[in-house]
N, CA, C and O atoms as a GROMACS GRO file, in nm:
protein
  416
    1GLN      N    1  -2.265  -9.036   2.519
    1GLN     CA    2  -2.216  -8.899   2.528
    1GLN      C    3  -2.119  -8.868   2.414
    1GLN      O    4  -2.130  -8.765   2.348
    2GLU      N    5  -2.027  -8.958   2.392
    2GLU     CA    6  -1.929  -8.944   2.285
    2GLU      C    7  -1.999  -8.940   2.149
    2GLU      O    8  -1.962  -8.862   2.061
    3GLU      N    9  -2.097  -9.024   2.134
    3GLU     CA   10  -2.173  -9.032   2.007
    3GLU      C   11  -2.242  -8.899   1.979
    3GLU      O   12  -2.242  -8.851   1.866
    4VAL      N   13  -2.302  -8.840   2.082
    4VAL     CA   14  -2.371  -8.711   2.069
    4VAL      C   15  -2.270  -8.605   2.028
    4VAL      O   16  -2.297  -8.522   1.942
    5ARG      N   17  -2.151  -8.610   2.092
    5ARG     CA   18  -2.047  -8.512   2.061
    5ARG      C   19  -2.003  -8.525   1.915
    5ARG      O   20  -1.985  -8.425   1.846
    6GLN      N   21  -1.986  -8.648   1.871
    6GLN     CA   22  -1.944  -8.672   1.732
    6GLN      C   23  -2.050  -8.626   1.634
    6GLN      O   24  -2.020  -8.562   1.533
    7ARG      N   25  -2.176  -8.658   1.665
    7ARG     CA   26  -2.286  -8.617   1.578
    7ARG      C   27  -2.291  -8.464   1.567
    7ARG      O   28  -2.307  -8.408   1.458
    8THR      N   29  -2.276  -8.396   1.682
    8THR     CA   30  -2.275  -8.250   1.686
    8THR      C   31  -2.160  -8.196   1.601
    8THR      O   32  -2.178  -8.101   1.525
    9MET      N   33  -2.043  -8.258   1.613
    9MET     CA   34  -1.925  -8.218   1.537
    9MET      C   35  -1.951  -8.235   1.386
    9MET      O   36  -1.920  -8.147   1.307
   10ILE      N   37  -2.008  -8.350   1.350
   10ILE     CA   38  -2.037  -8.378   1.210
   10ILE      C   39  -2.136  -8.276   1.155
   10ILE      O   40  -2.119  -8.225   1.044
   11GLN      N   41  -2.239  -8.245   1.234
   11GLN     CA   42  -2.339  -8.146   1.191
   11GLN      C   43  -2.273  -8.009   1.172
   11GLN      O   44  -2.302  -7.938   1.076
   12ARG      N   45  -2.184  -7.973   1.267
   12ARG     CA   46  -2.116  -7.843   1.260
   12ARG      C   47  -2.030  -7.835   1.132
   12ARG      O   48  -2.032  -7.733   1.063
   13VAL      N   49  -1.957  -7.941   1.103
   13VAL     CA   50  -1.872  -7.945   0.983
   13VAL      C   51  -1.959  -7.936   0.858
   13VAL      O   52  -1.925  -7.867   0.762
   14ALA      N   53  -2.072  -8.007   0.859
   14ALA     CA   54  -2.163  -8.006   0.744
   14ALA      C   55  -2.218  -7.866   0.723
   14ALA      O   56  -2.226  -7.817   0.610
   15ARG      N   57  -2.258  -7.800   0.835
   15ARG     CA   58  -2.311  -7.664   0.825
   15ARG      C   59  -2.203  -7.568   0.771
   15ARG      O   60  -2.231  -7.485   0.685
   16THR      N   61  -2.081  -7.582   0.821
   16THR     CA   62  -1.971  -7.497   0.776
   16THR      C   63  -1.946  -7.518   0.627
   16THR      O   64  -1.923  -7.422   0.553
   17GLY      N   65  -1.950  -7.642   0.585
   17GLY     CA   66  -1.930  -7.674   0.442
   17GLY      C   67  -2.040  -7.614   0.356
   17GLY      O   68  -2.014  -7.558   0.250
   18ALA      N   69  -2.165  -7.626   0.405
   18ALA     CA   70  -2.279  -7.572   0.330
   18ALA      C   71  -2.268  -7.420   0.322
   18ALA      O   72  -2.296  -7.359   0.218
   19LEU      N   73  -2.226  -7.359   0.433
   19LEU     CA   74  -2.209  -7.214   0.438
   19LEU      C   75  -2.101  -7.170   0.338
   19LEU      O   76  -2.118  -7.072   0.265
   20GLU      N   77  -1.991  -7.244   0.337
   20GLU     CA   78  -1.880  -7.212   0.246
   20GLU      C   79  -1.925  -7.227   0.100
   20GLU      O   80  -1.891  -7.144   0.016
   21ALA      N   81  -2.000  -7.332   0.072
   21ALA     CA   82  -2.051  -7.354  -0.064
   21ALA      C   83  -2.144  -7.240  -0.105
   21ALA      O   84  -2.140  -7.193  -0.219
   22SER      N   85  -2.227  -7.197  -0.010
   22SER     CA   86  -2.319  -7.087  -0.036
   22SER      C   87  -2.242  -6.959  -0.065
   22SER      O   88  -2.275  -6.886  -0.158
   23ARG      N   89  -2.138  -6.931   0.016
   23ARG     CA   90  -2.054  -6.812  -0.007
   23ARG      C   91  -1.989  -6.817  -0.145
   23ARG      O   92  -1.983  -6.717  -0.216
   24THR      N   93  -1.942  -6.934  -0.182
   24THR     CA   94  -1.878  -6.952  -0.313
   24THR      C   95  -1.977  -6.923  -0.425
   24THR      O   96  -1.943  -6.856  -0.523
   25ARG      N   97  -2.100  -6.975  -0.410
   25ARG     CA   98  -2.204  -6.950  -0.512
   25ARG      C   99  -2.233  -6.800  -0.523
   25ARG      O  100  -2.243  -6.746  -0.634
   26VAL      N  101  -2.248  -6.733  -0.407
   26VAL     CA  102  -2.277  -6.589  -0.406
   26VAL      C  103  -2.164  -6.514  -0.475
   26VAL      O  104  -2.188  -6.426  -0.558
   27GLN      N  105  -2.038  -6.550  -0.440
   27GLN     CA  106  -1.922  -6.483  -0.499
   27GLN      C  107  -1.920  -6.504  -0.650
   27GLN      O  108  -1.890  -6.412  -0.726
   28SER      N  109  -1.952  -6.624  -0.692
   28SER     CA  110  -1.955  -6.657  -0.835
   28SER      C  111  -2.062  -6.575  -0.907
   28SER      O  112  -2.039  -6.524  -1.017
   29CYS      N  113  -2.179  -6.562  -0.844
   29CYS     CA  114  -2.287  -6.481  -0.902
   29CYS      C  115  -2.245  -6.335  -0.914
   29CYS      O  116  -2.267  -6.271  -1.017
   30LYS      N  117  -2.184  -6.284  -0.806
   30LYS     CA  118  -2.138  -6.145  -0.808
   30LYS      C  119  -2.040  -6.123  -0.922
   30LYS      O  120  -2.048  -6.023  -0.994
   31GLN      N  121  -1.948  -6.216  -0.938
   31GLN     CA  122  -1.847  -6.205  -1.043
   31GLN      C  123  -1.913  -6.208  -1.181
   31GLN      O  124  -1.877  -6.132  -1.271
   32GLY      N  125  -2.011  -6.298  -1.195
   32GLY     CA  126  -2.084  -6.308  -1.323
   32GLY      C  127  -2.155  -6.177  -1.357
   32GLY      O  128  -2.152  -6.131  -1.471
   33ILE      N  129  -2.220  -6.119  -1.256
   33ILE     CA  130  -2.292  -5.993  -1.276
   33ILE      C  131  -2.194  -5.882  -1.312
   33ILE      O  132  -2.219  -5.804  -1.404
   34ALA      N  133  -2.081  -5.875  -1.241
   34ALA     CA  134  -1.980  -5.773  -1.268
   34ALA      C  135  -1.928  -5.786  -1.412
   34ALA      O  136  -1.910  -5.687  -1.482
   35ASP      N  137  -1.903  -5.911  -1.455
   35ASP     CA  138  -1.856  -5.934  -1.592
   35ASP      C  139  -1.959  -5.888  -1.694
   35ASP      O  140  -1.926  -5.825  -1.794
   36GLN      N  141  -2.085  -5.920  -1.666
   36GLN     CA  142  -2.194  -5.883  -1.757
   36GLN      C  143  -2.205  -5.730  -1.767
   36GLN      O  144  -2.219  -5.675  -1.876
   37VAL      N  145  -2.197  -5.662  -1.652
   37VAL     CA  146  -2.205  -5.515  -1.648
   37VAL      C  147  -2.088  -5.457  -1.730
   37VAL      O  148  -2.107  -5.364  -1.808
   38ARG      N  149  -1.968  -5.512  -1.710
   38ARG     CA  150  -1.850  -5.465  -1.782
   38ARG      C  151  -1.869  -5.482  -1.933
   38ARG      O  152  -1.838  -5.391  -2.011
   39GLN      N  153  -1.920  -5.597  -1.973
   39GLN     CA  154  -1.945  -5.624  -2.116
   39GLN      C  155  -2.045  -5.524  -2.174
   39GLN      O  156  -2.023  -5.469  -2.282
   40GLU      N  157  -2.154  -5.501  -2.101
   40GLU     CA  158  -2.257  -5.408  -2.150
   40GLU      C  159  -2.203  -5.266  -2.159
   40GLU      O  160  -2.235  -5.194  -2.254
   41ARG      N  161  -2.122  -5.225  -2.060
   41ARG     CA  162  -2.061  -5.091  -2.063
   41ARG      C  163  -1.972  -5.077  -2.186
   41ARG      O  164  -1.977  -4.975  -2.256
   42THR      N  165  -1.892  -5.179  -2.212
   42THR     CA  166  -1.802  -5.177  -2.328
   42THR      C  167  -1.884  -5.166  -2.457
   42THR      O  168  -1.850  -5.089  -2.546
   43MET      N  169  -1.991  -5.245  -2.466
   43MET     CA  170  -2.077  -5.244  -2.584
   43MET      C  171  -2.140  -5.105  -2.603
   43MET      O  172  -2.142  -5.053  -2.714
   44LEU      N  173  -2.190  -5.047  -2.493
   44LEU     CA  174  -2.252  -4.914  -2.500
   44LEU      C  175  -2.151  -4.808  -2.543
   44LEU      O  176  -2.182  -4.722  -2.625
   45GLU      N  177  -2.030  -4.816  -2.489
   45GLU     CA  178  -1.925  -4.719  -2.525
   45GLU      C  179  -1.892  -4.731  -2.673
   45GLU      O  180  -1.871  -4.631  -2.742
   46HIS      N  181  -1.888  -4.854  -2.721
   46HIS     CA  182  -1.861  -4.878  -2.864
   46HIS      C  183  -1.973  -4.816  -2.949
   46HIS      O  184  -1.946  -4.752  -3.050
   47LYS      N  185  -2.099  -4.837  -2.906
   47LYS     CA  186  -2.213  -4.780  -2.979
   47LYS      C  187  -2.206  -4.628  -2.979
   47LYS      O  188  -2.228  -4.564  -3.081
   48ARG      N  189  -2.173  -4.570  -2.861
   48ARG     CA  190  -2.160  -4.423  -2.850
   48ARG      C  191  -2.055  -4.372  -2.946
   48ARG      O  192  -2.076  -4.273  -3.016
   49GLN      N  193  -1.940  -4.441  -2.949
   49GLN     CA  194  -1.829  -4.399  -3.035
   49GLN      C  195  -1.872  -4.406  -3.182
   49GLN      O  196  -1.844  -4.314  -3.260
   50THR      N  197  -1.939  -4.514  -3.220
   50THR     CA  198  -1.985  -4.531  -3.357
   50THR      C  199  -2.082  -4.420  -3.394
   50THR      O  200  -2.075  -4.363  -3.503
   51LEU      N  201  -2.174  -4.388  -3.301
   51LEU     CA  202  -2.272  -4.282  -3.324
   51LEU      C  203  -2.202  -4.147  -3.340
   51LEU      O  204  -2.236  -4.069  -3.430
   52ARG      N  205  -2.105  -4.120  -3.252
   52ARG     CA  206  -2.028  -3.996  -3.260
   52ARG      C  207  -1.961  -3.983  -3.396
   52ARG      O  208  -1.968  -3.878  -3.460
   53GLU      N  209  -1.896  -4.092  -3.440
   53GLU     CA  210  -1.827  -4.090  -3.570
   53GLU      C  211  -1.926  -4.066  -3.683
   53GLU      O  212  -1.898  -3.990  -3.776
   54ARG      N  213  -2.042  -4.132  -3.677
   54ARG     CA  214  -2.143  -4.116  -3.781
   54ARG      C  215  -2.191  -3.971  -3.786
   54ARG      O  216  -2.206  -3.914  -3.894
   55GLN      N  217  -2.216  -3.912  -3.667
   55GLN     CA  218  -2.262  -3.772  -3.660
   55GLN      C  219  -2.156  -3.678  -3.717
   55GLN      O  220  -2.188  -3.582  -3.788
   56GLN      N  221  -2.029  -3.705  -3.685
   56GLN     CA  222  -1.921  -3.620  -3.736
   56GLN      C  223  -1.913  -3.630  -3.888
   56GLN      O  224  -1.896  -3.529  -3.956
   57ARG      N  225  -1.924  -3.753  -3.941
   57ARG     CA  226  -1.921  -3.771  -4.088
   57ARG      C  227  -2.036  -3.695  -4.153
   57ARG      O  228  -2.019  -3.628  -4.254
   58ARG      N  229  -2.155  -3.708  -4.093
   58ARG     CA  230  -2.274  -3.642  -4.147
   58ARG      C  231  -2.258  -3.490  -4.145
   58ARG      O  232  -2.292  -3.422  -4.242
   59ALA      N  233  -2.205  -3.437  -4.034
   59ALA     CA  234  -2.182  -3.292  -4.023
   59ALA      C  235  -2.084  -3.246  -4.131
   59ALA      O  236  -2.101  -3.141  -4.192
   60LYS      N  237  -1.980  -3.327  -4.153
   60LYS     CA  238  -1.880  -3.294  -4.255
   60LYS      C  239  -1.945  -3.292  -4.394
   60LYS      O  240  -1.921  -3.201  -4.473
   61GLU      N  241  -2.028  -3.393  -4.423
   61GLU     CA  242  -2.099  -3.399  -4.551
   61GLU      C  243  -2.186  -3.275  -4.570
   61GLU      O  244  -2.188  -3.214  -4.677
   62ILE      N  245  -2.260  -3.240  -4.465
   62ILE     CA  246  -2.350  -3.124  -4.472
   62ILE      C  247  -2.269  -2.997  -4.499
   62ILE      O  248  -2.308  -2.916  -4.583
   63ASN      N  249  -2.156  -2.981  -4.428
   63ASN     CA  250  -2.072  -2.863  -4.449
   63ASN      C  251  -2.019  -2.857  -4.592
   63ASN      O  252  -2.014  -2.751  -4.654
   64GLU      N  253  -1.979  -2.973  -4.644
   64GLU     CA  254  -1.930  -2.979  -4.782
   64GLU      C  255  -2.041  -2.938  -4.879
   64GLU      O  256  -2.018  -2.862  -4.973
   65THR      N  257  -2.162  -2.988  -4.855
   65THR     CA  258  -2.277  -2.955  -4.940
   65THR      C  259  -2.303  -2.804  -4.936
   65THR      O  260  -2.327  -2.742  -5.040
   66ILE      N  261  -2.298  -2.747  -4.816
   66ILE     CA  262  -2.321  -2.602  -4.801
   66ILE      C  263  -2.216  -2.525  -4.879
   66ILE      O  264  -2.248  -2.431  -4.952
   67LYS      N  265  -2.089  -2.565  -4.864
   67LYS     CA  266  -1.980  -2.496  -4.936
   67LYS      C  267  -2.003  -2.504  -5.086
   67LYS      O  268  -1.986  -2.405  -5.158
   68THR      N  269  -2.041  -2.622  -5.134
   68THR     CA  270  -2.065  -2.641  -5.277
   68THR      C  271  -2.177  -2.550  -5.324
   68THR      O  272  -2.164  -2.484  -5.428
   69HIS      N  273  -2.287  -2.545  -5.249
   69HIS     CA  274  -2.400  -2.461  -5.288
   69HIS      C  275  -2.361  -2.313  -5.286
   69HIS      O  276  -2.398  -2.238  -5.376
   70GLN      N  277  -2.286  -2.272  -5.182
   70GLN     CA  278  -2.242  -2.132  -5.175
   70GLN      C  279  -2.156  -2.099  -5.296
   70GLN      O  280  -2.169  -1.991  -5.354
   71SER      N  281  -2.069  -2.190  -5.331
   71SER     CA  282  -1.980  -2.170  -5.446
   71SER      C  283  -2.062  -2.157  -5.575
   71SER      O  284  -2.034  -2.072  -5.659
   72GLN      N  285  -2.163  -2.243  -5.589
   72GLN     CA  286  -2.250  -2.238  -5.708
   72GLN      C  287  -2.326  -2.106  -5.713
   72GLN      O  288  -2.339  -2.046  -5.820
   73VAL      N  289  -2.377  -2.061  -5.598
   73VAL     CA  290  -2.452  -1.936  -5.592
   73VAL      C  291  -2.361  -1.820  -5.636
   73VAL      O  292  -2.402  -1.736  -5.716
   74MET      N  293  -2.239  -1.818  -5.583
   74MET     CA  294  -2.143  -1.713  -5.621
   74MET      C  295  -2.118  -1.716  -5.772
   74MET      O  296  -2.116  -1.611  -5.837
   75HIS      N  297  -2.101  -1.834  -5.826
   75HIS     CA  298  -2.077  -1.851  -5.970
   75HIS      C  299  -2.194  -1.795  -6.051
   75HIS      O  300  -2.175  -1.721  -6.147
   76TYR      N  301  -2.317  -1.832  -6.010
   76TYR     CA  302  -2.436  -1.784  -6.083
   76TYR      C  303  -2.450  -1.632  -6.073
   76TYR      O  304  -2.485  -1.566  -6.170
   77LYS      N  305  -2.420  -1.576  -5.953
   77LYS     CA  306  -2.429  -1.431  -5.936
   77LYS      C  307  -2.328  -1.362  -6.028
   77LYS      O  308  -2.359  -1.260  -6.090
   78MET      N  309  -2.208  -1.418  -6.035
   78MET     CA  310  -2.104  -1.359  -6.121
   78MET      C  311  -2.148  -1.365  -6.267
   78MET      O  312  -2.132  -1.268  -6.341
   79GLN      N  313  -2.203  -1.480  -6.308
   79GLN     CA  314  -2.252  -1.494  -6.446
   79GLN      C  315  -2.361  -1.391  -6.474
   79GLN      O  316  -2.363  -1.328  -6.580
   80GLU      N  317  -2.451  -1.375  -6.378
   80GLU     CA  318  -2.560  -1.279  -6.392
   80GLU      C  319  -2.504  -1.138  -6.410
   80GLU      O  320  -2.549  -1.064  -6.497
   81ARG      N  321  -2.405  -1.101  -6.328
   81ARG     CA  322  -2.341  -0.970  -6.336
   81ARG      C  323  -2.275  -0.949  -6.473
   81ARG      O  324  -2.287  -0.843  -6.534
   82LEU      N  325  -2.206  -1.054  -6.519
   82LEU     CA  326  -2.140  -1.044  -6.650
   82LEU      C  327  -2.242  -1.023  -6.761
   82LEU      O  328  -2.222  -0.941  -6.851
   83MET      N  329  -2.352  -1.099  -6.754
   83MET     CA  330  -2.456  -1.086  -6.858
   83MET      C  331  -2.516  -0.946  -6.853
   83MET      O  332  -2.545  -0.887  -6.957
   84GLN      N  333  -2.536  -0.892  -6.732
   84GLN     CA  334  -2.591  -0.758  -6.716
   84GLN      C  335  -2.495  -0.654  -6.776
   84GLN      O  336  -2.538  -0.562  -6.846
   85GLU      N  337  -2.365  -0.670  -6.749
   85GLU     CA  338  -2.265  -0.579  -6.804
   85GLU      C  339  -2.265  -0.586  -6.957
   85GLU      O  340  -2.258  -0.484  -7.025
   86GLU      N  341  -2.272  -0.709  -7.010
   86GLU     CA  342  -2.274  -0.726  -7.156
   86GLU      C  343  -2.397  -0.658  -7.216
   86GLU      O  344  -2.389  -0.594  -7.321
   87ARG      N  345  -2.510  -0.674  -7.149
   87ARG     CA  346  -2.634  -0.612  -7.198
   87ARG      C  347  -2.619  -0.460  -7.197
   87ARG      O  348  -2.656  -0.393  -7.293
   88LEU      N  349  -2.565  -0.407  -7.086
   88LEU     CA  350  -2.544  -0.262  -7.077
   88LEU      C  351  -2.447  -0.214  -7.185
   88LEU      O  352  -2.469  -0.110  -7.247
   89GLN      N  353  -2.341  -0.290  -7.206
   89GLN     CA  354  -2.245  -0.255  -7.310
   89GLN      C  355  -2.311  -0.255  -7.447
   89GLN      O  356  -2.289  -0.166  -7.529
   90GLY      N  357  -2.394  -0.356  -7.469
   90GLY     CA  358  -2.466  -0.366  -7.597
   90GLY      C  359  -2.559  -0.247  -7.616
   90GLY      O  360  -2.565  -0.189  -7.724
   91GLU      N  361  -2.631  -0.210  -7.509
   91GLU     CA  362  -2.722  -0.094  -7.517
   91GLU      C  363  -2.644   0.034  -7.544
   91GLU      O  364  -2.683   0.116  -7.627
   92THR      N  365  -2.532   0.049  -7.472
   92THR     CA  366  -2.448   0.168  -7.492
   92THR      C  367  -2.396   0.172  -7.635
   92THR      O  368  -2.400   0.276  -7.700
   93GLN      N  369  -2.349   0.059  -7.683
   93GLN     CA  370  -2.297   0.048  -7.820
   93GLN      C  371  -2.408   0.086  -7.919
   93GLN      O  372  -2.383   0.162  -8.013
   94ALA      N  373  -2.529   0.033  -7.898
   94ALA     CA  374  -2.641   0.061  -7.987
   94ALA      C  375  -2.673   0.210  -7.984
   94ALA      O  376  -2.702   0.269  -8.089
   95ARG      N  377  -2.668   0.273  -7.867
   95ARG     CA  378  -2.694   0.416  -7.853
   95ARG      C  379  -2.590   0.497  -7.930
   95ARG      O  380  -2.622   0.593  -8.000
   96LEU      N  381  -2.462   0.456  -7.912
   96LEU     CA  382  -2.354   0.526  -7.981
   96LEU      C  383  -2.371   0.516  -8.133
   96LEU      O  384  -2.352   0.614  -8.205
   97VAL      N  385  -2.405   0.396  -8.179
   97VAL     CA  386  -2.425   0.375  -8.324
   97VAL      C  387  -2.542   0.460  -8.373
   97VAL      O  388  -2.534   0.521  -8.481
   98ALA      N  389  -2.649   0.466  -8.295
   98ALA     CA  390  -2.767   0.544  -8.332
   98ALA      C  391  -2.730   0.692  -8.339
   98ALA      O  392  -2.770   0.761  -8.433
   99GLU      N  393  -2.655   0.742  -8.240
   99GLU     CA  394  -2.614   0.882  -8.239
   99GLU      C  395  -2.526   0.911  -8.360
   99GLU      O  396  -2.540   1.013  -8.427
  100GLU      N  397  -2.434   0.818  -8.385
  100GLU     CA  398  -2.341   0.834  -8.497
  100GLU      C  399  -2.417   0.842  -8.628
  100GLU      O  400  -2.387   0.925  -8.714
  101SER      N  401  -2.517   0.755  -8.643
  101SER     CA  402  -2.593   0.754  -8.768
  101SER      C  403  -2.681   0.880  -8.779
  101SER      O  404  -2.707   0.926  -8.890
  102ARG      N  405  -2.727   0.935  -8.666
  102ARG     CA  406  -2.804   1.059  -8.666
  102ARG      C  407  -2.718   1.177  -8.710
  102ARG      O  408  -2.764   1.265  -8.783
  103ARG      N  409  -2.590   1.177  -8.664
  103ARG     CA  410  -2.501   1.286  -8.700
  103ARG      C  411  -2.475   1.289  -8.850
  103ARG      O  412  -2.459   1.396  -8.910
  104ARG      N  413  -2.471   1.172  -8.910
  104ARG     CA  414  -2.442   1.165  -9.053
  104ARG      C  415  -2.562   1.208  -9.126
  104ARG      O  416  -2.562   1.210  -9.249
   0.00000   0.00000   0.00000
């Protein structure tokens, strides 16, 4: 009778130990998964930030290019206007000279 009781006790302790070991393994796995998820989130956030910065730099470059082109267009238009004025002045001058020579 005593032997049966001891055997039962030993089995119960063994089962409790196995259960505790199993719980520890599960907890360890959960912790590992949580760490992995945290690492991946951090990595993704870093990638997002890098992408955001790259997009902002690219937008800035594009805006600078647009400003430069607009400035060049304005410059060319002004040059064109000046050349047109010079041509008109030249024509007017030629007309005046022609009239003057006709009067003489």
